[in-house]
C-alpha positions in Angstrom: 0.0 0.0 0.0 1.4 3.3 -1.1 0.4 6.2 1.2 1.3 9.8 1.2 0.8 12.0 4.3 -0.2 15.5 3.6 -0.2 17.9 6.5 -2.5 20.9 6.2 -2.1 23.3 9.1 -5.4 25.1 10.0 -4.8 28.5 11.5 -7.6 30.4 10.0 -11.1 29.3 8.9 -10.2 29.9 5.2 -7.5 27.3 5.6 -10.2 24.7 6.1 -11.6 25.3 2.6 -8.2 25.3 1.0 -7.1 22.1 2.8 -10.2 20.1 1.6 -10.0 21.6 -1.9 -6.4 20.4 -2.1 -7.3 17.0 -0.8 -10.0 16.7 -3.4 -7.3 16.9 -6.1 -6.1 13.4 -5.1 -9.1 11.1 -5.4 -9.3 8.1 -3.1 -7.8 9.7 -0.1 -9.2 10.6 3.3 -8.5 13.0 6.1 -7.9 12.9 9.9 -8.7 16.0 12.0 -6.5 16.5 15.0 -8.0 17.7 18.3 -7.6 21.4 19.1 -9.7 24.3 20.2 -9.6 25.6 16.6 -11.0 22.4 15.1 -13.6 22.0 17.8 -14.7 25.6 17.3 -15.0 25.3 13.5 -16.3 21.7 13.3 -19.4 22.7 11.3 -17.2 24.2 8.6 -14.8 21.3 8.6 -17.6 18.7 8.3 -19.3 20.8 5.6 -16.1 20.9 3.5 -15.5 17.1 4.0 -19.1 16.5 2.8 -18.8 19.0 -0.1 -15.6 17.4 -1.4 -16.7 13.9 -0.5 -13.6 13.1 1.6 -14.0 10.5 4.2 -12.7 12.0 7.4 -12.0 10.7 10.9 -12.5 13.1 13.8 -11.3 13.3 17.4 -14.7 14.0 19.0 -18.2 12.6 18.8 -19.5 16.2 18.3 -18.1 16.2 14.8 -20.1 13.0 13.9 -23.2 14.5 15.5 -22.7 17.4 13.1 -22.6 15.0 10.1 -19.1 13.8 10.1 -18.3 10.2 9.2 -16.5 8.7 12.2 -14.8 9.7 15.4 -12.3 7.9 17.6 -10.8 9.5 20.6 -10.7 9.7 24.4 -13.8 9.9 26.5 -13.5 13.5 27.6 -16.3 13.2 30.2 -14.3 10.4 31.8 -11.2 12.5 31.8 -13.0 15.4 33.5 -14.2 13.0 36.2 -10.7 11.8 36.7 -9.5 15.4 36.9 -12.1 16.2 39.6 -11.0 13.1 41.5 -7.4 14.4 41.4 -8.5 17.9 42.6 -10.5 16.3 45.4 -7.4 14.3 46.6 -5.2 17.4 46.5 -7.8 19.4 48.4 -7.8 16.6 51.0 -4.1 17.0 51.5 -2.5 14.7 48.9 0.7 16.0 47.5 0.5 16.4 43.7 4.0 15.0 43.3 2.8 11.8 44.9 -0.1 11.2 42.6 0.5 8.9 39.7 0.2 10.1 36.1 -2.7 8.3 34.5 -3.3 7.8 30.8 -6.8 7.6 29.2 -8.2 4.1 29.3 -11.5 4.6 27.5 -11.8 5.5 23.9 -15.0 6.1 22.0 -15.8 5.1 18.5 -18.8 6.8 16.9 -20.0 6.1 13.3 -22.5 8.1 11.3 -24.1 5.5 8.9 -26.1 8.2 7.0 -22.8 9.9 6.1 -21.2 6.6 5.2 -24.0 5.9 2.8 -23.8 9.4 1.3 -20.1 8.8 0.6 -20.9 5.4 -0.9 -19.0 3.6 1.9 -20.0 0.3 3.5 -18.9 0.2 7.2 -17.8 -3.4 8.0 -20.2 -5.1 10.5 -17.3 -5.8 12.9 -16.6 -2.0 13.1 -20.2 -1.3 13.6 -20.4 -3.8 16.4 -17.3 -2.3 18.1 -18.8 1.2 17.9 -19.9 2.8 21.2 -22.5 4.7 19.2 -24.1 4.5 15.7 -25.8 7.6 14.3 -28.5 6.9 11.7 
């Protein structure tokens, strides 16, 4: 399999349009959106450009898929916030931050939008659908 990685920095909303227009010049590709405040803030525009150019895109948050994106896979932010609250509670009760272990995320969420997959002409394998935490019709 011959793959080419194309990095398209997004610093301005107009960059989103240019990035997807550029990706559309190479048919058969896809995109992966990295988590950031910028991408979360502009998720509607990102999803719209992916749809407009018919580029299958994987997102970091379920919110993108709820907006019409194809698929998301990423950490469960609600779980991370609960863990952060637990750490704050322990510190407020006298624990020394230096004594607390560093914890990595253990739960990841897979969300698939079957309507978007169908619009892109994609068939999501049954095994992937079964593994999904959430399917959006």
